[in-house]
C-alpha positions in Angstrom: 110.1 -103.5 43.3 108.7 -100.5 41.5 110.5 -99.3 38.3 109.6 -96.1 37.0 110.2 -93.7 34.1 108.8 -90.3 33.3 106.4 -89.6 30.0 104.9 -86.4 28.9 101.6 -87.3 28.0 99.3 -84.6 25.4 95.9 -84.6 26.7 92.8 -83.1 25.7 91.7 -80.9 28.6 88.4 -78.9 28.6 89.1 -75.5 28.5 85.6 -73.8 29.0 81.9 -74.8 28.0 79.6 -72.6 26.3 76.1 -72.5 26.4 74.7 -73.5 22.8 71.5 -71.1 23.7 72.6 -67.9 25.1 76.6 -68.4 24.7 77.2 -68.1 28.5 80.5 -69.8 29.3 82.5 -71.1 32.2 86.1 -72.9 33.0 86.4 -76.2 34.6 87.6 -73.7 37.5 84.3 -71.9 37.6 81.3 -73.2 40.1 78.9 -72.3 37.0 81.0 -75.3 35.0 79.5 -77.9 37.3 75.8 -76.7 36.6 75.7 -76.8 33.0 73.3 -79.5 31.4 75.1 -81.6 28.8 72.9 -83.8 26.8 74.4 -86.4 24.1 71.9 -88.7 22.6 72.3 -91.1 19.5 68.8 -91.4 17.6 67.3 -94.6 17.6 64.5 -96.2 15.0 62.0 -94.1 13.3 63.6 -91.1 15.1 62.5 -87.6 14.2 66.5 -86.7 14.7 67.4 -89.2 12.5 68.0 -92.9 12.8 71.5 -93.5 14.1 72.1 -89.5 14.2 74.6 -88.7 17.1 73.6 -84.7 18.8 74.6 -82.9 21.9 73.6 -80.0 23.7 75.2 -77.9 26.2 72.9 -75.9 28.3 73.5 -73.3 31.1 71.6 -73.5 34.0 69.7 -70.4 33.6 68.7 -71.6 29.6 67.7 -74.9 31.2 65.4 -73.5 33.6 63.7 -70.5 31.1 63.2 -73.6 28.7 62.0 -75.8 31.0 60.7 -74.7 34.2 57.2 -75.9 33.9 58.4 -79.1 33.2 60.7 -79.6 35.8 60.1 -81.9 39.0 61.7 -81.4 41.8 62.0 -84.5 44.2 64.1 -85.2 47.7 66.4 -88.4 46.9 65.2 -91.2 49.6 
């Protein structure tokens, strides 16, 4: 037998994401939200960013293509 109780939990939820380049916003309800590119990284030994430095980048798909278009390699998944 399962014995249950109700609890109210305070949960942090994402309201929106903001492009660090152009300022475009999207909420989790928007299709655009799913196309944001998020990078989280910690600089390693001899990193030009700094050893152990944490950094993040949130970029909309439009800015990603504008900045990296000539470097993007498209491929088919096998």
